[in-house]
Structures are given as C-alpha cells and as structure tokens.
Steps between C-alpha positions, in 0.01 A plus 500: 500500500278553200731575203246481214134549418472120474619475860225742608231303314627176652483652850146625442401160370633333815290715731704814551322832477612816325509670840733238651730515198513877528582483874794270423632755250447792738693315768785418258518858372549625858746220576712602197467877550880530485472455122320837487295374206178667616439872530160428655296188575125537448390289797145632535396511135670169413314328787171648383566375149594153623174468696296600194690249286438222750126567465528496121685168517219350706248625243706367210541850359873561558728634229803335342735662754302426815739494797801612296711749695601796284759769567516827305795725430472838666437679171173320421182674617247329730194703590491603868858394556824693508735506203827689497734355235741466796550878501484762771323731261192267500521393863148436643332554161185291467372376165145580392479220243634152431733405212322305227737202517461480877122524478489205259687288755279616786196411291636144485523499884872557549574636851721810502729461800697823471715741302857405429819701522679620186751749371356853509274558199633168367841654432771256598654159448569399861213620720736726692315820400183466710374754750419198718853354494664214312332173423716202599544194280345194672786280379748717688386816676834671440426500127260710290196336342518700180267779402292678468239240602719349771227474763272316259769247402609433859140465622426229241836327543467491879138378485353818650245503217405263221548747215587868480462785255800712407582741222764460233640811331852380418507159669347572840312169510741268320821618670378449862336173391840382382655587835230338714436176307147596391317525168478862384272587206501824304210474253477668158469878537130580480375149582432600860346833601727754665205682659576532867873453461693808611691598186878509471553476122170454324621340177701242696297426817316169519340327795656158548460186706713310753419138575656169593381315187450563131137385533426770757658769281292380209175500698554851641579624150189346351283655768649849480560553126267696273387839380421763763311818405688676782835437325532617139825301459338170590450274201168366373684224315354155559768264622422145389625202700696277262700196598864486394590229246766313697651340187584843360670675791717796398706692755713803423826554686639853473879478468566843649303412811649155552862617456476828686815569703299602806330161551602309813707191408262254669194649329683493167589131545139416585386681184754315284393169649134577430582593140683171454205302641255684277724443195496127561125488563192543282552877484633719222743750656558807287789736572390860460708815454402812691759778468301749708553360853727783610239760394210356700574638846592855380188510280284380781629755751466791258138417422386379839644796690339739251163338563564498878576873491155560353308243706640609835441871446154460659655418839571853608355552848200681353318247282632192684729402777730637765497877544800662662430671831796731439382649169389858441333587174403289198843445345653413837218252569569313178876493546512405866212250486657308214852525641383363835251249361705318234800279570843532338447252217159643401642854492792377290264350241270803495797726441637273226160483330453876517844545344442267203171678430646848523546741211814422304528140627159354402612387151843395617367267766124439505438492123810288438398254772156461343667417168718237671190358667340449156814328368506266800130421456541422130798272569304322771196448278727343241621237750149356542472422130755222557452404866215466750683637803831656593694368799764694691603572861273713714790655687877496447562392861326400820391752762769714659550607863307803615699818468763345273389679181509877548576625150186581295625368163597165653155479655331587170692224321324244724217539247711425194315179409150606603445847341477341153143376556388837635643694208321277248185418701556123479391262773779333702525277803777408739489142625722345771818366334736399781669569831849650489786369714453818707158369600304756299256419218501619140245487218463425132310750283267403219349751254231443238336711230245760612160361610639148484510421871376148425838413348673669790320274750535186288871542448549588866352164596712318239823670599425464869499123446865511380639625832 
C-alpha cells in the first residue's frame, strides 16, 4: 500500500509504472467497496492519464505529482465528468470545466481516480446525508467517518488514493480527518481558489487536503495556492516560506477549549499530558482566554445557512438539476423539483437561512451574527501577537455509531472546535493524536495566523514528534 507521495516516488524509482500503481489502487477500491467512499471511479480516464504520465516519465518531463493517485470530493468540478454534491437534484449532471485547484494538480501529473462520497451539498458532520448512502469508517464500518468530506478521509486513510481534495466550511476536512487518523488541512480563506467548488456558504467554503503526512499536505498546498482571476475572493498575497526559529517556540492553549465539559475524558487526559510535556520542553506555553466559545456554533449556523439559502436557489429544476415529472405550471415546478431533489438536512438549512434573512428577522439574526463574527476575528488576531499557533482538540470525542445521533443540535455541536477557523478565515490542520480505548482515532488541531501556513506545517511536525 502506498500511503504517501514519497511511497509513490520510491515505487516509480524501483521500476513500477504509473499504470501499474493505478491498477493496484483500482483493485483495492473495488475490494473495499463496502466503505462506500467512492460515488464513481473514473477507470477509463484515469488509465488514459496514467499511460500519458508513463510516457512523460520516460522522457524526463513528468510533473511533481507523477503517479500520485488523487481522489476528489463530489462537489469539485472536473470537466467531462459527473459532479452532484451527493444530491439527487444534481444526479447525472456533467461539469463543463475543471476547478482551478484540481487543474493545478492535474498539470503536475496527478491521476484522478474518482469522485468521493460526501454529505449532500457538504452539509453534515457524519456523512449520513448523502444521496448515495452512508460512508463507513474504515476503522470500524459501524461508525461514521465524520463529515462532510467523509469519502475523502476514508479513501486516504484506507489507501484507496494517495491524497484527496475535500471542502471545509465549518470543519468538513478537519473533523473527518480526526476520526480517520489522517492529516486534514483547511488553508487560509482565499489562499486557494474556490472556482469549480459547488458553493455552500461562500464566505466560509475552502478547498482542503487530506493526506497521510504533513509533507504531502504541504506540497499539495504549495502547488495549489495562488491568485485566480476566476475567483475574486482568491488572494494575490505572496506567501513567503520562512523557517520557524526553534529556540523561540510559542504555543497558545485556549483554556475554554481545553476544559470544555463535552470533551471525552481520554482525549482530555492526552491534551493535559501534552501540555505538561510542552511546559517542560523548550516551548513557551501561553494560556489564552476566549470567552466566545459558546457563540461560535450559533453564529456559524446563522451565517452559513443564510448563504446556503442564496447559493442553492439556482437549483430549481429549471436552471439546474432534477425536474419533477409531477409538476404543472411554473410555481409547481419550482416547489416539487426542490422538494423532491433536496434531502432533509439541506431543506432544513435552506429554510433556516431564508428565515434569518427575512423581513423583521434580518437585524435580529444575520446582522448580529456578523457583528459577533467580527468580535471573534479581532480576538483571534490578538492571540497571534503573543503566540505562533493555537493548539486545541479537533473534536470533543471520537466517531459515533451510525444512526446514534438523530437530533440536529447535537449533530451541529460536533463542529464546536472547528468552526472557529472558518469564521475568522484562519488556516488550521488536524493531525493524528491518538487511538481511543474504543479503537477509534482522534486528532489534535493547530491554528496559525492568516497566510502563515508555514508555521502551521512547522509546528505540526514539531508537535507530531511529541506523540
């Protein structure tokens, strides 16, 4: 099994071909089809790409990702291939262009093996909201993998692809990474183009990366970052690579996160042990106060559902998507097409977002949430005057059994430690932290200042050496 890009390069150096490596992955993906990680495997086009890459290798013209097997979440567009955001309303829809981030990876000779299952329109924390059925956690198939990018996390964890793209709106890369023992990166908002990513909440959405090593996450980020004329929110800021001064390490520990009553006792003990180790080492540990933790999830769901209400209005059976066969007249077509095409959770969020934007409630909910977002951002910016990174749990617990969480608020609170980075636009990564006594993994989350991914990667490597 090839877990990392280095493993792929080693195999190519020992005489393997990109085509043979691909065939091994195709075989494994079929063998582990019970995980339901893939919505569709691109057998024909991936084989064509592998043959072309083998020729480029012979000519010495191959890119940095030659032979790397790449999976893409089913909300990232790939020209000539289907994309549905795991929704009935977009079933059999074929993209007419390729997402900018994906194209950059293809240009470096990554092989796209298929599209990966996810929560419908990236709305969910368990991957139980997909039109194509639940994704099963490869550590225990009775458990959820996390969401919404559950297929991407499972595919990387199980070795079905080397790296995978996901999207992170409120934790949808980091949370499933935590529950599948992978590295899940959410870059700074605007550092990667969102062109070709089906929108959920435009001021939160960010394409992210799943991998089995920090080095792979860093390489994919370096290849894909940069200004894109097709995305006005992408940043033209030049990110310089600077090494971290190891004799001046400063880590912030947020008291409200570390002492939260909802944290599993084993995860809490592991966090306390890590803090003690860091305190005794060559690291300055700074305790930070953040009195806004309880406001994060409500603020996030007010704003994200409002944006979803707007973004998903285009899927109406006329412009895009499923059209009801039982409709008569324009109004009936809109109502029945959307009612039949969207799942329960998506309809719930559209209705919530429409409500908070409605006359008489806009200022009470949407405007107030924007003010809270600004307060949270200012408080977060202040942290990085005294520390280089913040460290806190990715998730309060390990993965739960499928079907065991049925109450929406309880499900939304699975994002309690991840929505922070999306509200403020900061980069954050979840790295494997341990295996619980129940056999399921959990992660540690690291956040840095905006456009300072270099510190994020450097500290991830340092902290990873402590456990």
